[in-house]
N, CA, C and O atoms as a MOPAC input file, in Angstrom:
PM7 MOZYME 1SCF
protein

 N    103.76500 1    85.14700 1    79.75800 1
 C    104.27100 1    85.74400 1    78.53300 1
 C    104.50500 1    87.24600 1    78.75300 1
 O    103.70500 1    87.93200 1    79.38900 1
 N    105.57100 1    87.70800 1    78.23400 1
 C    105.96900 1    89.08900 1    78.43100 1
 C    105.45600 1    89.96300 1    77.28000 1
 O    105.45600 1    89.53900 1    76.12400 1
 N    105.02400 1    91.17000 1    77.60300 1
 C    104.47200 1    92.05500 1    76.58200 1
 C    105.57000 1    92.66300 1    75.71200 1
 O    106.73100 1    92.74700 1    76.11500 1
 N    105.18000 1    93.08100 1    74.52000 1
 C    106.11900 1    93.74500 1    73.60700 1
 C    106.58100 1    95.08500 1    74.16500 1
 O    107.70500 1    95.51600 1    73.90500 1
 N    105.71400 1    95.74300 1    74.93200 1
 C    106.08000 1    97.05300 1    75.47200 1
 C    107.18900 1    96.94000 1    76.50200 1
 O    108.09500 1    97.77400 1    76.53600 1
 N    107.12500 1    95.90900 1    77.34700 1
 C    108.20300 1    95.68300 1    78.32300 1
 C    109.50300 1    95.37500 1    77.58500 1
 O    110.55900 1    95.90400 1    77.93300 1
 N    109.42600 1    94.52900 1    76.57500 1
 C    110.62300 1    94.19200 1    75.79900 1
 C    111.21100 1    95.43900 1    75.15300 1
 O    112.42900 1    95.61900 1    75.13500 1
 N    110.35300 1    96.29300 1    74.62600 1
 C    110.81600 1    97.53000 1    73.99200 1
 C    111.52600 1    98.43800 1    74.99900 1
 O    112.58700 1    98.98700 1    74.70300 1
 N    110.94200 1    98.59300 1    76.18600 1
 C    111.56000 1    99.41500 1    77.22700 1
 C    112.88800 1    98.80900 1    77.67100 1
 O    113.87200 1    99.53100 1    77.82900 1
 N    112.92900 1    97.50800 1    77.87300 1
 C    114.17000 1    96.83800 1    78.28200 1
 C    115.24700 1    97.01300 1    77.22100 1
 O    116.39000 1    97.33600 1    77.54400 1
 N    114.89400 1    96.80400 1    75.96400 1
 C    115.86600 1    96.94500 1    74.87900 1
 C    116.41400 1    98.36200 1    74.80000 1
 O    117.60200 1    98.55900 1    74.54500 1
 N    115.54700 1    99.35400 1    75.01800 1
 C    116.00900 1   100.74400 1    75.00700 1
 C    117.03000 1   100.97800 1    76.10800 1
 O    118.02800 1   101.66700 1    75.89800 1
 N    116.78400 1   100.40500 1    77.28200 1
 C    117.74000 1   100.54500 1    78.39100 1
 C    119.03900 1    99.82200 1    78.08000 1
 O    120.12100 1   100.35300 1    78.32900 1
 N    118.94000 1    98.60600 1    77.53500 1
 C    120.13700 1    97.82300 1    77.23400 1
 C    120.98700 1    98.47200 1    76.14600 1
 O    122.21300 1    98.37600 1    76.17900 1
 N    120.35000 1    99.12600 1    75.19200 1
 C    121.09600 1    99.80400 1    74.12900 1
 C    121.96100 1   100.92400 1    74.68000 1
 O    122.97700 1   101.29000 1    74.08900 1
 N    121.55000 1   101.45600 1    75.80600 1
 C    122.31600 1   102.53200 1    76.43300 1
 C    123.39700 1   101.98800 1    77.36000 1
 O    124.07600 1   102.75600 1    78.04100 1
 N    123.55800 1   100.68300 1    77.38900 1
 C    124.59200 1   100.04400 1    78.18900 1
 C    124.31400 1   100.17000 1    79.67700 1
 O    123.16600 1   100.30600 1    80.09900 1
 N    125.37800 1   100.12300 1    80.46400 1
 C    125.23400 1   100.21300 1    81.92200 1
 C    124.54700 1   101.50500 1    82.32300 1
 O    123.84100 1   101.55600 1    83.33000 1
 N    124.75500 1   102.53800 1    81.53800 1
 C    124.12400 1   103.81900 1    81.84300 1
 C    122.61400 1   103.77500 1    81.63400 1
 O    121.89500 1   104.63700 1    82.14000 1
 N    122.12100 1   102.77200 1    80.88700 1
 C    120.69000 1   102.67200 1    80.63400 1
 C    119.88700 1   102.45700 1    81.89600 1
 O    118.91500 1   103.16900 1    82.14300 1
 N    120.28100 1   101.48400 1    82.69700 1
 C    119.56700 1   101.21000 1    83.94100 1
 C    119.83400 1   102.33000 1    84.94700 1
 O    118.91600 1   102.78300 1    85.63100 1
 N    121.09700 1   102.77900 1    85.04000 1
 C    121.40700 1   103.90600 1    85.92500 1
 C    120.61000 1   105.13300 1    85.50600 1
 O    120.05800 1   105.85400 1    86.33800 1
 N    120.56400 1   105.34900 1    84.20500 1
 C    119.82000 1   106.48500 1    83.67800 1
 C    118.34400 1   106.37900 1    83.99600 1
 O    117.69000 1   107.37900 1    84.29000 1
 N    117.81700 1   105.16000 1    83.93600 1
 C    116.40900 1   104.95800 1    84.26600 1
 C    116.17800 1   105.25100 1    85.74100 1
 O    115.14500 1   105.81600 1    86.10000 1
 N    117.11400 1   104.88200 1    86.59800 1
 C    116.98900 1   105.18900 1    88.02100 1
 C    117.00100 1   106.68600 1    88.27800 1
 O    116.21500 1   107.20000 1    89.07300 1
 N    117.89800 1   107.37200 1    87.60000 1
 C    117.97200 1   108.83000 1    87.72100 1
 C    116.70000 1   109.46300 1    87.17000 1
 O    116.15000 1   110.39700 1    87.75200 1
 N    116.24500 1   108.93500 1    86.03200 1
 C    115.02200 1   109.44800 1    85.42600 1
 C    113.81900 1   109.20100 1    86.32700 1
 O    112.92800 1   110.04500 1    86.42400 1
 N    113.79100 1   108.03000 1    86.99300 1
 C    112.68600 1   107.72800 1    87.90500 1
 C    112.58000 1   108.81800 1    88.96900 1
 O    111.48800 1   109.30400 1    89.26400 1
 N    113.71400 1   109.19300 1    89.53700 1
 C    113.70500 1   110.23200 1    90.56600 1
 C    113.26700 1   111.57900 1    89.99300 1
 O    112.58100 1   112.35000 1    90.66600 1
 N    113.66000 1   111.85900 1    88.76300 1
 C    113.23100 1   113.10200 1    88.12100 1
 C    111.74700 1   113.07500 1    87.76700 1
 O    111.06900 1   114.10000 1    87.84300 1
 N    111.24500 1   111.90300 1    87.38200 1
 C    109.82600 1   111.76000 1    87.02800 1
 C    108.92400 1   111.98200 1    88.22900 1
 O    107.78800 1   112.43600 1    88.09100 1
 N    109.43300 1   111.66000 1    89.39900 1
 C    108.64200 1   111.71700 1    90.62800 1
 C    108.45800 1   113.17300 1    91.06100 1
 O    109.11300 1   113.65200 1    91.98700 1
 N    107.56700 1   113.84900 1    90.37900 1
 C    107.36800 1   115.28800 1    90.58400 1
 C    106.97500 1   115.65500 1    92.01000 1
 O    107.39900 1   116.69200 1    92.52000 1
 N    106.17500 1   114.82200 1    92.65300 1
 C    105.67200 1   115.17400 1    93.98300 1
 C    106.49600 1   114.58200 1    95.12400 1
 O    106.14800 1   114.76200 1    96.29100 1
 N    107.59700 1   113.86700 1    94.79900 1
 C    108.47300 1   113.32100 1    95.83100 1
 C    107.89000 1   112.16100 1    96.61400 1
 O    108.31800 1   111.89300 1    97.73700 1
 N    106.91500 1   111.46700 1    96.03300 1
 C    106.24400 1   110.36700 1    96.74100 1
 C    107.01700 1   109.04900 1    96.68700 1
 O    106.62600 1   108.07300 1    97.32800 1
 N    108.10100 1   109.01900 1    95.93200 1
 C    108.89600 1   107.80900 1    95.71800 1
 C    108.11700 1   106.74700 1    94.95200 1
 O    108.43100 1   105.55800 1    95.01300 1
 N    107.11600 1   107.19000 1    94.24500 1
 C    106.36200 1   106.33400 1    93.33800 1
 C    105.88800 1   107.20800 1    92.18300 1
 O    105.86800 1   108.43400 1    92.28500 1
 N    105.50800 1   106.56400 1    91.08800 1
 C    105.09100 1   107.31300 1    89.91000 1
 C    103.62500 1   107.09700 1    89.61100 1
 O    103.15100 1   105.96300 1    89.54600 1
 N    102.91500 1   108.19200 1    89.43100 1
 C    101.55400 1   108.10700 1    88.91800 1
 C    101.65500 1   107.83500 1    87.41500 1
 O    102.74400 1   107.87900 1    86.84100 1
 N    100.53000 1   107.55800 1    86.79400 1
 C    100.55100 1   107.32800 1    85.35100 1
 C    101.07000 1   108.55500 1    84.61400 1
 O    101.87800 1   108.41900 1    83.69600 1
 N    100.63000 1   109.73500 1    84.99000 1
 C    101.06800 1   110.95600 1    84.31000 1
 C    102.56900 1   111.19000 1    84.46900 1
 O    103.24200 1   111.56400 1    83.50900 1
 N    103.09400 1   110.97300 1    85.67000 1
 C    104.54300 1   111.12200 1    85.88400 1
 C    105.30100 1   110.11500 1    85.02100 1
 O    106.30800 1   110.45200 1    84.39700 1
 N    104.81000 1   108.88000 1    84.99200 1
 C    105.43700 1   107.82100 1    84.20100 1
 C    105.41100 1   108.17900 1    82.71300 1
 O    106.42500 1   108.06800 1    82.02300 1
 N    104.25900 1   108.60200 1    82.23400 1
 C    104.08900 1   108.95200 1    80.82500 1
 C    105.06100 1   110.06000 1    80.42500 1
 O    105.74800 1   109.94200 1    79.41000 1
 N    105.12300 1   111.12000 1    81.20200 1
 C    106.04300 1   112.22400 1    80.90800 1
 C    107.49500 1   111.76200 1    80.93500 1
 O    108.29500 1   112.16900 1    80.09200 1
 N    107.83500 1   110.91600 1    81.89800 1
 C    109.20200 1   110.41500 1    82.01600 1
 C    109.61200 1   109.52500 1    80.86100 1
 O    110.74600 1   109.60300 1    80.38900 1
 N    108.70300 1   108.68000 1    80.40200 1
 C    108.99700 1   107.80500 1    79.26400 1
 C    109.28800 1   108.64800 1    78.02000 1
 O    110.21800 1   108.35700 1    77.26700 1
 N    108.49600 1   109.68100 1    77.81600 1
 C    108.74600 1   110.56200 1    76.66900 1
 C    110.05400 1   111.32300 1    76.84000 1
 O    110.77600 1   111.53100 1    75.86500 1
 N    110.37100 1   111.74400 1    78.07000 1
 C    111.64300 1   112.41200 1    78.33800 1
 C    112.82000 1   111.47200 1    78.09200 1
 O    113.90400 1   111.92100 1    77.71900 1
 N    112.61300 1   110.16700 1    78.29900 1
 C    113.64800 1   109.15600 1    78.07900 1
 C    113.88600 1   108.93700 1    76.58500 1
 O    114.86000 1   108.30000 1    76.18300 1
 N    112.97800 1   109.47800 1    75.77400 1
 C    113.14600 1   109.37700 1    74.32400 1
 C    112.36300 1   108.25300 1    73.68600 1
 O    112.58600 1   107.92300 1    72.52100 1
 N    111.44800 1   107.66200 1    74.43300 1
 C    110.64900 1   106.56500 1    73.89100 1
 C    109.26200 1   107.06300 1    73.53000 1
 O    108.74500 1   108.00300 1    74.13500 1
 N    108.67400 1   106.42600 1    72.54500 1
 C    107.31100 1   106.78100 1    72.17800 1
 C    106.45000 1   105.52900 1    72.16700 1
 O    106.83100 1   104.49300 1    71.62200 1
 N    105.30400 1   105.64900 1    72.76900 1
 C    104.29300 1   104.59400 1    72.79000 1
 C    102.95300 1   105.26600 1    72.53500 1
 O    102.74500 1   106.41700 1    72.92000 1
 N    102.04200 1   104.54200 1    71.88400 1
 C    100.69200 1   105.08900 1    71.80500 1
 C    100.06300 1   104.96100 1    73.19100 1
 O    100.56400 1   104.22300 1    74.04000 1
 N     98.96500 1   105.68100 1    73.41700 1
 C     98.36000 1   105.73300 1    74.75400 1
 C     97.97600 1   104.35300 1    75.28100 1
 O     98.15400 1   104.06700 1    76.46500 1
 N     97.45600 1   103.50800 1    74.41200 1
 C     97.05300 1   102.16000 1    74.83700 1
 C     98.26100 1   101.34000 1    75.28400 1
 O     98.21400 1   100.67200 1    76.31700 1
 N     99.32800 1   101.38900 1    74.51500 1
 C    100.54800 1   100.64700 1    74.86100 1
 C    101.18300 1   101.18300 1    76.13500 1
 O    101.69100 1   100.41900 1    76.95500 1
 N    101.15000 1   102.49700 1    76.29400 1
 C    101.72700 1   103.09800 1    77.49200 1
 C    100.95100 1   102.68400 1    78.73500 1
 O    101.54500 1   102.41200 1    79.77900 1
 N     99.63500 1   102.63600 1    78.62900 1
 C     98.80400 1   102.19800 1    79.75800 1
 C     99.06300 1   100.72100 1    80.05900 1
 O     99.13000 1   100.32700 1    81.22300 1
 N     99.20900 1    99.90400 1    79.00900 1
 C     99.53900 1    98.48600 1    79.18400 1
 C    100.88300 1    98.33100 1    79.88800 1
 O    101.02700 1    97.51000 1    80.79500 1
 N    101.85800 1    99.12100 1    79.46600 1
 C    103.18700 1    99.09100 1    80.08200 1
 C    103.09900 1    99.47100 1    81.54600 1
 O    103.64900 1    98.77700 1    82.40100 1
 N    102.41900 1   100.56000 1    81.84400 1
 C    102.26400 1   101.01400 1    83.22100 1
 C    101.62400 1    99.91800 1    84.07900 1
 O    102.12200 1    99.60500 1    85.16100 1
 N    100.53300 1    99.34500 1    83.60200 1
 C     99.82200 1    98.31400 1    84.37000 1
 C    100.63900 1    97.04800 1    84.55300 1
 O    100.52400 1    96.37600 1    85.57800 1
 N    101.46700 1    96.71600 1    83.56100 1
 C    102.28400 1    95.50900 1    83.70600 1
 C    103.41800 1    95.71500 1    84.70000 1
 O    103.88300 1    94.75100 1    85.30900 1
 N    103.87100 1    96.95400 1    84.87800 1
 C    104.91700 1    97.25000 1    85.86600 1
 C    104.31200 1    97.37100 1    87.26500 1
 O    104.93000 1    96.96900 1    88.25100 1
 N    103.11700 1    97.92000 1    87.34500 1
 C    102.41800 1    98.11200 1    88.62700 1
 C    101.83500 1    96.77900 1    89.09400 1
 O    100.62300 1    96.57000 1    89.05300 1
 N    102.71800 1    95.88200 1    89.53900 1
 C    102.29500 1    94.51600 1    89.87400 1
 C    101.38100 1    94.45200 1    91.09600 1
 O    100.57100 1    93.53000 1    91.19700 1
 N    101.48400 1    95.39000 1    92.01500 1
 C    100.60800 1    95.33300 1    93.18300 1
 C     99.27300 1    96.02800 1    92.92700 1
 O     98.38300 1    96.00400 1    93.77800 1
 N     99.13400 1    96.65000 1    91.74600 1
 C     97.86600 1    97.21200 1    91.33400 1
 C     97.39000 1    98.42800 1    92.11600 1
 O     96.19000 1    98.70100 1    92.16000 1
 N     98.30600 1    99.15600 1    92.73100 1
 C     97.88600 1   100.30600 1    93.53800 1
 C     97.78900 1   101.60900 1    92.73600 1
 O     97.50000 1   102.66600 1    93.29700 1
 N     98.03200 1   101.52700 1    91.41600 1
 C     97.91800 1   102.72300 1    90.58300 1
 C     99.16200 1   103.57800 1    90.54500 1
 O     99.15100 1   104.67100 1    89.97800 1
 N    100.23600 1   103.09100 1    91.14400 1
 C    101.52300 1   103.78200 1    91.09100 1
 C    102.62100 1   102.75400 1    90.83400 1
 O    102.43600 1   101.55600 1    91.04900 1
 N    103.75200 1   103.24100 1    90.37700 1
 C    104.90400 1   102.36500 1    90.13800 1
 C    105.98300 1   102.70600 1    91.15100 1
 O    106.38400 1   103.86200 1    91.28700 1
 N    106.44200 1   101.69500 1    91.85300 1
 C    107.58400 1   101.83100 1    92.75100 1
 C    108.84800 1   101.49400 1    91.96500 1
 O    108.79500 1   100.73000 1    91.00200 1
 N    109.97600 1   102.05700 1    92.36800 1
 C    111.22400 1   101.81900 1    91.65300 1
 C    111.54900 1   100.32800 1    91.58300 1
 O    112.00500 1    99.84400 1    90.54700 1
 N    111.32100 1    99.60600 1    92.66200 1
 C    111.60700 1    98.16600 1    92.65600 1
 C    110.73300 1    97.42400 1    91.65700 1
 O    111.18900 1    96.47200 1    91.02400 1
 N    109.48000 1    97.84800 1    91.50900 1
 C    108.60900 1    97.21600 1    90.51500 1
 C    109.18700 1    97.41500 1    89.11500 1
 O    109.17800 1    96.50000 1    88.29200 1
 N    109.68200 1    98.60800 1    88.86400 1
 C    110.27200 1    98.90100 1    87.56300 1
 C    111.51800 1    98.06200 1    87.32100 1
 O    111.68400 1    97.49000 1    86.24400 1
 N    112.38500 1    97.98500 1    88.30700 1
 C    113.61800 1    97.21000 1    88.14700 1
 C    113.34300 1    95.72800 1    87.91900 1
 O    114.00300 1    95.09000 1    87.09800 1
 N    112.38100 1    95.18700 1    88.63400 1
 C    112.04000 1    93.76500 1    88.46000 1
 C    111.55900 1    93.50500 1    87.04500 1
 O    111.92200 1    92.49100 1    86.44800 1
 N    110.76000 1    94.39000 1    86.50500 1
 C    110.25000 1    94.20600 1    85.13700 1
 C    111.33900 1    94.38000 1    84.09100 1
 O    111.29000 1    93.74500 1    83.03800 1
 N    112.32000 1    95.23000 1    84.36300 1
 C    113.38600 1    95.45500 1    83.39500 1
 C    114.47500 1    94.40000 1    83.45400 1
 O    115.30000 1    94.30100 1    82.54500 1
 N    114.48300 1    93.62300 1    84.50300 1
 C    115.52300 1    92.59700 1    84.67400 1
 C    115.50400 1    91.62700 1    83.49200 1
 O    114.44500 1    91.15400 1    83.07800 1
 N    116.67600 1    91.34500 1    82.96500 1
 C    116.80900 1    90.39400 1    81.86600 1
 C    116.76200 1    88.99300 1    82.46200 1
 O    117.48900 1    88.67500 1    83.40200 1
 N    115.89900 1    88.17300 1    81.90000 1
 C    115.77200 1    86.79300 1    82.36300 1
 C    116.57800 1    85.88300 1    81.44300 1
 O    116.44800 1    85.94400 1    80.22000 1
 N    117.39700 1    85.05400 1    82.03700 1
 C    118.20500 1    84.12900 1    81.24700 1
 C    117.36100 1    82.93000 1    80.84500 1
 O    116.55100 1    82.43100 1    81.62600 1
 N    117.56200 1    82.47900 1    79.62200 1
 C    116.85800 1    81.27900 1    79.14200 1
 C    117.55600 1    80.05600 1    79.68100 1
 O    118.78400 1    80.00500 1    79.75200 1
 N    116.77200 1    79.07700 1    80.05900 1
 C    117.35800 1    77.83400 1    80.59600 1
 C    117.40200 1    76.76500 1    79.53400 1
 O    117.86100 1    75.65300 1    79.79500 1

């Protein structure tokens, strides 16, 4: 089952059209303050707010953890893209 926070983030990207996902990719690179090609929770949190979204701290942590599928405490761009991918209903 997919969380409401992931759905909210996906919908925000989709509302921005093709530029939504491209914009998220550009934002990911901007969020990566230390150039590690991954996002810490703080980088992610700041970037989400810069993207114009608001989540309470608990929801934001849930979102971060659901994207960080390998559990290493950082988000890789591919992890983010996989979570944002729209799944077709069969």
